[in-house]
N, C-alpha and C positions, 0 to 999 in steps of 0.2 A: 597677372598679379605678381608683384615682387615676392621672392621666396620668403622673406621675413613676414610679409603680410599673410601668406598662406598659413604659416605657423601661428601667427598672432590671432587670426580669425578662425583657426581650427578647420582648415580646408585641405590640408595636405594629406594625401592617401598613400604616398610613397616616401616616408621619411628616411628609409635606408638609402635612398638614392642621393640624399642631400646631407645627411648627417653622419658623423663618425669619420672613419678614414675613407677618403674618396679621391678619385683621380681628377686632376685639373690640367689645364694647359701648362701650368707651371710645375707640374709633377704632383706626387702624392701630397695631400694636405689633410688637415684635421679641421672639422667644422662641428661646433657645439651650439646647441639651442638652449638658451637659459634666459627665459623672459624675466624682465625686471632687474637683471644683474648689470652692474656697471663694469665689472671686469671678472674674468675667471682665471684660475690658476690650474694648469695641467700638472698632475703629479703622476709619474710613471711607476709601474710595478718594479721595473728595473731601476734600482736606486742609482745606477751609473748615469742615467739620463737626467739632465738638469730640469728642474721645474720650469715651467713656461708660463709667464703671465701674459694674458691676452686682453687687450682692451677693444671695445667695439667703437668703430669710427663714428657711427651714427646712433648708437644706443638703441639698436633695434632688436637686441636679444640674440643675434647671431654672432658667433666668435670664430674667427678663422686664423689658422697658422699653418706654416709649412711644417712637415715632419722632420725630426732630427735625422741626420744621415745614418746614425747608428740604430734607428728604429727597426725592430725585428718582431713586430706583432705584439709588443708588450701591452698589457692591460693598463688603462689609465683611469685616474680619478679626477673629477672636476670639483674644484673648490670655488664656489660662486660668492661674490661679494654683492649682497643685495642691500647693503646699508644697515643690516641688523645682525651682523656676525656672519662668519663664514659657514657655508653649508656644503660639506663634502659628500660626493656620491660617485659611484662607478657608473660611467655613462652607458645607458642601455643600448645605444646605437652602434656600439662596436661588436654586438653579438647577433649579427644577421643570421648566420647559419643556425645558431641555437634557437633563435626565434622561429625560424622556418621548420624546425625539426618536426613539429606536431603534424603539419599538413602532409608530410611525406607518408604517414602511416594511418591517418585518421579514418580513411574510408575502407580499409581492407577488411575489417571485421567490426561488428557493432560495439564490442567491448572497448575497442580502441578509442571510441569517442570519449569515454570518461577517463581513459588513461592518458589521453593527449590534450584534449580541449579543456576549457575552463581555466582554473588557476592551479598549475602544477608546480610543486616545490621540487627543484632540481639542483644538482651540483654540476659545475662546469670546470674542467681542468684547463688551466692556462698553459701557453707555450713554455712558461718557466716552471711548470710542474706544481703550481699552486692551485687551490680550489676556490672558485667563486660560487657561493650559494645564492639562490634567488628564486624568483617565480616566473614561470613561462605562462603567458596569457594567450588564449586563443578563443575567439568568439566569432560565430557565423552571423554575418550581416551583409548579404551579397549585394543589396541595392543601396547601401549607405554610401554617401559621398565622402564621409570622414568618420573615424572612430578614435576616441582618445580614452585612455585609462585614467580614472580619477579615484581619489581616496584620501584618507588622512595623511598619507605620506607625501602628497603634493597639494594639500589644502583644497582638494576637490577642484583643482584648476585644470580645465580641459585643454589649456594650451601646452601643458608641461610634458605630457607623455603621449604624443600622437602614435597611433598604431599603423602597421604596414598591411595593406590589402594584398591578398594573394589571389592567384588565378582561380582558386576554388571558392572564393567568396568569404574565406576566413580572414580575420584580422589578427595579427600576431605581434607580440612584443615580449622580450625577456627583460625583467627588471631586477638587477642584482640587489642583494642584501634585504629584500623584503622577507618577512618572517610570518609564521603562523599567527593568526589572530588579526592581521591587518584588515581593515574594512576597504571595500572597493566597489565601484560600479563602472559602467561604460557611458561616456558622453558621445552620443550618436547624432549625426546629421543625416537627414534623408537625402534622396536623390537630388532634390532641389536646393540642398544646403540649409534647410530649416532645422533648428534644434528640436530634438525630441526629449520627452521626459527622461531623466537619467535612468538607465536600465540596470537591473540586477543581472547577474550572470546566469544564463539559462542552465549552465553546467556548474553553478556554484554549489559547493559541498556544505556550506554553512551559511546561515542567513540571520539577519537581525529582524526584530519585530518593528512595528510602527514606532516612530515616524520615519525612520531611515530606510527600512527594507533593504539595507545594504547587504551585499555578499561579504563573506569573510574567508580569508585564506585558511585552509585546513589541511593537515597532514594525515592521510589515511594509514600511513605506515607506523604510527606511534603506538596504537593500541595493541596490547598483547592478549590474545584470546586464550581462554582456558576451557574450551568446550569440545576438545578433540574427541572425547568419548561419545558425546552426543552426535557429532557430525559423522562419525563412523557407524554408529548404531542406527541412524535414521534411514539407512539404506534398505530396510525391510519393505515388504509388500504393504503399501498403504491401504490397498483395497481390502485386504484380509486382516487389517489391524483396527483397533478401536480408535475412533476420532470423535471426541466430544469437545466442541469449541465454545469458549467463553468470549463473546464479542464485547469489546471494551472501548469506550470513549475515555481516553486518559484524563481529560480535563474535568470530568464530572463523576468518575467512579467514586472518589473520595476527596474531600478537601482537608488540608491540614488544620484549618481553623474553622470548626463547625459553626461558630457563632457568626463570623463575618464572611467566611469563604473568600478571603481577600486574595488568595493566591492558589496556584496549582501545586500538587505534588510534583516533585522532580522525577526524572527517569530513575535516579538512584533511590529516592524514597519509594517509588513504585516497586522497584526491585526488592526492597525490604518488606513491603506490605502486600502488594497485589500477588506476587508469585507464591508466597506462602498460602494465601487464601485460595488461589486457583488449585494448587496442589492438594490442599486439604479437602476441597470440594470434589476432587476427583476428575476435573477437566484435564484433557490431554493437551489442549492447545489454547492459546489466546489469539484472538483476531483483533487487531487494532484498527479503529477507524483511521483514515489516511494519515500517514506520518509525514508525507511530503509537505514542505512549508506552504502555508496558506495565509492570506492577509486577514480574512474575516472569520472571527470565532463562530459566528452563526452558520457558517457553511459546513461545520463539523470536519473540515478537511477535504470536502468533496469539490472545492474550487481551488485546486493547488496552483501555485506559481513557481515555487522552487522545487522542481521534481527530483533534484539530486540532493536536497538538504533535509534532514530530519528537522521537524519544527523545533525551533529554539524556545518555545513556550515552556518546555520541560527540561531544557539543558542543551549541552552541545553534542555533536555527533559521537564523541567518545562515551558520553553518558548513555546515549541510546545503545551503543554497542555493549556497554556494561549491562544494561537491562536485558538485552537478548542473551548475552553470555550467561547471566544468572538464571534466566529461564531455562536454558539448555542444561545447566548444571543441576537444576531441580527436576529435570525430566519433562519440561513443558516446551512444546513447539511454539513457534511464533509465525503467525500469518499476518500480513499487512494488506489493507485495502489499497488497491492501485487504480488510478484514475487516468486512463489514456483516451477517454472519450472527448473531454472538453476542458477548457481552462477559462478563467475570468479575464476581463479586459482591463485590469488595474494597470495604471500607467507604467509601473516599474517592471511589468511582466512581459509575457511573450507577444501579446496582441500588437500587431503592426510594429514588429520589433525594430525594423530599420526604416519605418515609414511605409513599408509594403507588407503584404501578408506572407511573412516568412514561414510561419507555423500553421496558419489557419487557411481554410478554403476562402478564396476571395469573394465568390458569389454567396450572399447571405442565405440563399436557398439550400446551400450545403454547409456554409461556414458559421451559421449562427443558430444556437440551440434555443428554441422558444420556451422550453420548460424551465431552463436554468439561467436564461439570459447570459449565455457564455459562448465563447468561440469554440468551434469544432476543428480539431486537427485535420490538416490535409493529408489523408492517409495514402494518397497516391504519390506524394512527393518523396523522393529518395532520402533527402536529408531529414525529413520529419520521421519517416519510417525508421531510420537508423537511430534517431534521437529517442524514440519510444522503446524500441527493442533494447537499445543500450541501457535505458533506465530500468527496464525489467531485470536485466542481468546484473545491474549495479547493486540493487538491494540484496540479491542473493549472494553476490560476490563479497561486497565490502561489509555487509551487516549480518551475514550468515542467516538471514531469515529463511524460514522453511517453506513458505508458500506465498503466492500472490492471489488474492481474491480480486478479480477484475470487475470493476464497477460498470454498470450501465451498458453491458454488452449489446443488448437489444437496440439501444439507441445508435450504436455503431453499425449494426448489421443492415438497418433499413433506412433508405433515403427519405421515406415518408413518415418516419417516427415522429409522432406528435405534430404532424403537419396536415393541413387541409389541402384539398385539390388546388393545384396551381401554385403551391408554396414549396414545391420540391422538384428536383430535376431527375427524370428517369435515367437509368443506366443505358449503356449502348444497345442493350437488347429490349429497351422499353420497360423494364421491370423496376421493382423498388429495392432490390438488394444492392448494397454498397459493395461492389466487387473489390474496391481498393481496401476497405476496412477488413473484409473477409480475408484477403490476401495478407494483410498486416498481422491479423490475429494468428493465422496459421504459421507465419514466419516467426512471430514472437514465441509461440509454443514450441516450435521446432528448436529454436535457439536455446530456450530455457532447458528443455529436456536433453539436449545434446551436451550442454555444458554443466548442468546440474540435474542429472537423472534422478537423484534422490530428493529433489524438491517437488513442489506441486503447484499447479495453477487451477483456480476455481472460478467458474464463470457465474456472475449474476446475470442470468438470461431468462426472461419471462415469457418467451414465445415458444412455438413448437418448431423452431429452426432445427433441422435434423443434425444428428451426430455432433453435438457441441462437445461432448466429452469422449469422442472417438479419435484415434490417431489420424494425422493428416494423410498418411499413406493409405488409409481406409476411407478416404473421402470426408473425414471429419475436420473440425476446427482445431483439434489437438489439445483441448483442455483435459486436465486430469479428472476434474469433478465439475458438476453443475448444481447450482441451487435449485431445489424443487419448489418453484414458486406456485405450481399448480396444487401440490399437496398443501402448502401453507394456506393458500386462498380458500380452497374447498373445506379444509378441516376447521379453519377459524370461522368460516361461514356456518358450518354445522354446529360447532360448540357454542356459538353465540345464540342459538335458538333455544327457546324454552323447551325443556325435556318433553313436554306434552306434545310438541309439534315435530320432534326430531324424526319420528317414524316416517314423516312425509319427505324427509331430506336425507334418507339413509344413504343414498348414492354418493353424497358429498364426502362421507367418511370412508367409503370403500373404493371409489373410482380411481384413486391414485395407483392401486395395484394393477390397473390395466396397462400402465406404461412405466411401472416402477423400475424396470430393468432395461429400458431403452437408453438410459444414460447412467453415469455414475453419480448418483444423487447425494446431496447434502440436504437435510431437512432444516430449513432456517426459520427461526422466530427471531427476527433481527430488529435493529433499532427502528426501521421503517414502520414496524407494526405497533409502536407505542408512542407515536408523535402525531402532530397535526390533527388533533381531534379524534384519533382512532381509539383513544383510551388505553389505559394500562392493560396488561394481560388479565389481571384480576377483575377489572371492571368490564372486560368483554364478556364475562361470564354472567349468565342469568341467575335469578333467584335471590334469596336472602343471604345474609353474611355467610352462614355455614355452607349453603349450596354453592355460592360463588367460589369459595375455597375448595370445596369438594370437586366441582367441575374442573378447576384448574389442575388439581392433583390427578384426576382421572385422565385429563388431556395430556399432561406431562408423561404419565405412564404409557399411554397409547403411543406417543411420539418415540419414546425410548424402545418400545417393542417393534415398531414399524421399521422395515428395511431402509437403510440409508444412514450416513453419518449425521451427527447432531450438531446444531448450533443454537445457542440461546444468548440473547442480549443480556448484559448486566442488569440487575434489578428484577428480572423475571423470577430468579430464585428467591427473592425477598418477598414476592407477592406485593410489590410496590403498588400503592393505591393510585397515586397520581401518575400522569404521563411523565415520560423522561424529559428533563429540562437540562440542556447542555450547560446552563449557567450555574447550576448548583449540584451539590453532591447527591448521591443516592440517599434514600431515607433509611440510613442504618439504624436509627433509633427504633424502627419498627420491630427489630429483633427482640426488643424488650417484651413484646406481646407473643403469647403462645401460638397464635395463628400463624404469624409470619415466621417465627422460629421453626415451627413445625414444617412449613412448606420449604424453607431452606434445607431442613434436615432431609426432606424427601428428595430434592434435587441432588443432594450429596449421595444419598443411598442409591438413586437411579444411576448416577455416574459410576459409582463403585460396582454396582451389579453389572452394568453394561461392560465396563472395561475388564471385568474378571470372568465374563461368561462368553466363551467363544461362539456359542450358537447365536448370540445377539449381534455379532459383528463380522465374523469370518466370511459370511456369504451375503453381505449387504447388497452386492451387485450381481448376484447369481440367483436365477429362479430356483435352483435346487435348495436354497436356504430358506424358502418360505412356502407355506401352504395354508390355504384357508381351511379352517374347521367349519365355520359358518359365516358367510358374508351377507346372507339374505334375511337375517332375523330382525327385520325392520319393526315388527310389532312390539318387540321388547327393547328395541334400540341397543342390542348387544352385538358386538363383533368378537370373533375368536379366531385365532390363527396359531400356527406353530412355526418356530424358527429352529433351524438345524445347523449344527456345526459341520465343518468341512469333512471331518472323518465320520460323521453321522453317529458319534458316540454320546452326543449331548443334544437334548431337545428342550426348548423352552415353550411352554404353552401360555399364551397371552390372551386374556379375556377382559374386555372393557364393557362395563355396564353404564350406559350413558343416561340412565334414569335414576331418580331418587328412591326407586322401589327395590328393596333387597330381594334376592331370589335364592331361596333354599332349594336343595336337591336339583341344582342346575347341572345338566348332563352335557359333557363334551366328549367327542371321540378322541381316542389316542391311537397312535400308530402300531403299538405292540404291547404285549404284557409287560408292565413296568410299574414302578412306584413314582408318584409325583410328590415333590416336596415344595412347599410354599417358599418362594424366595423373596417376594416383596408384595405387599398389599398397600395400595395408596390410601386406604381407609384406616390404616393403623393409627391408634391413639397418639403415637409419638409424632405423627405428622399432622396432628390436630384433626384426625378423622374421628368417626363415630365409634371406632373400635368394635364394629359389629363382628360377632363370632364367626370365624371362618375355619375351613378344614386345613390343618397344617400338613398332613400327609395322607395320601390316598392311593390305593392300589387298583390298577385297572381290572375291570371285570369283562368277561366275555359276553358283552352286550353290545351289539352293533349300534353305531351312532355316527352321524356326520360322515357316512360312507366309509366307516372304519369298523373293523371287527371288534375292537375293544373300546371301552369308555369308562369314565369316572363321573362321580357326582361330587360337585363342590357347592359352596355357598358364595353367591356374588353379593358383596356389600353394596350399599347405595352409592351411585356416582363414584365408581371405583374401577381401577384396573388391577388385576392380580397376575402375578408371574409364578408359574409352577415349572420346576426343573425336573427333567427325567435324565438320570445318569445311566447310560447304556453301556458303560465301559466294561462291566463285568460279564 
């Protein structure tokens, strides 16, 4: 095929061999590709060189001329005559070395991927001491036959900017004078020369919504952070610190127009509204449903396409940085949900990126997820592993997030996850563990804690896989924390029972303590528990209106007393009656009613009690911080236990009465002679409780009880949890 035809039909994979300054039999010459131009004028950076007008003999878009004898590496500009006015540009094909720069460093460390690939704004010094600014593009498409850069700057014409294929499978090009905000995609032909849907940049830092789904050039160096105090202070021991997480779906927390709900709050509006609310409520962290760009609102972000781009639904990347920055300045940590397990097959995304399975397993028995109808990353492929680990580091590095909650870990660990016999491929040992995914998760955690030791990773893992939150050197997966899905399932199963039958299910509410210290647990009541017909938290509760609210209050108190960090999805604190709907705001109007305002006040009080009471958090992951008083009182459906601070100078006695029967003169054992002070009663009238009379202060008597020498008598209100604090510092 003639050279001009290769460029015209977008089949040239080595444009640097044919364009720019090249060697020929007649000596060094200049060749320019400018489709649809009738002539071009070459203008040199060195003004001493005369402009050169070049005409094409056969109007095929290629323009050739010998170089001036005085030529000494000068940068040149091409002014093309296309019949509609001159269009001047600095020719990209004179920057071979600069375009190749990325691939020299890209695989030496995971973070280099997002520092080198994608669209990088750079400056180049010319031989004459001037600076040329532009964008270096680098995209991995190893089995493509040709790749071109397209965008507004070339009218989305795939002929104009063919990219150079390197030996590593990356395609590169430096385009001078492109600036931040320009839209772009990649025009890719598969191995057989067939056009693929235009692809967004897998490393794109900014993306547009439907219908373009285009990537946008973005400068990570422009935002000026103001959270240095937070970044320094977050280095404390997270296991011995309070952590109460408010899980948020940004699109439905609140809408600016309650009547029409026509748009979302922006990142900046959320910074003004959400952060103040979270701080006032006493939460220590927000956890955001996935922030990575995603095409379908109904996936809530769990089908991400732009892994390196904060979703533009709420603003640009600087706006998201502003949100994180403001959280930190307010003393609120930011955790984001991160989805390395799977991705959708939208045409502009990663699926069959160059016509082959670049990112996903090729065999559908490993590469297709039946639950979510999505592709599964090939965790054994080096380039995919680097892509995912780099992405984890990227959010911690460029956006200062404090933690990654890793979604659907169980689906990664097991080859037979949600598959029937014959639908999965055993590992080399004949088992169902995905060794490649296990290896990836270990590497990811090692890299995160090596580079960001004061950050954290949290696994959503629902099986009994061992040592999920133990260090890799100890045979673990390396996560900092793990969601306690067993506690969540058992306790919700218990609390949904009518109190008359709870005595038959007493083990559901106590069993979690059998394994409570096997992992570093977070107790989650997440978005997954209030959708898809599961009902809201309020409507999981049995009984009439008062009993439903009382059950919810009692359960919340039990949760905050139980060992483990805390997580509640937005709306739980409002006692929202309906299930969560991602298309509409939370029902904030419910706070006009005493019941809902009271339950919100309870969550606020629980958070402030928890974060101000070391006994409730310092030994969340240490058996020394917990002891049962009585776990076998099934007849009365009462559980009682004591939490102890690290210095043993503070103890909190927690008692939950899971029946609507008040219990006077209820005796509990205490560890020593002391005075107990009521710190919180979920039945208090301020929380829309019955305000049943309780004991505010009580002194231990030398009456053995619960295998202890001392005991006290208290009153247990109906369907309530009470907290009594013993200060032993004197």
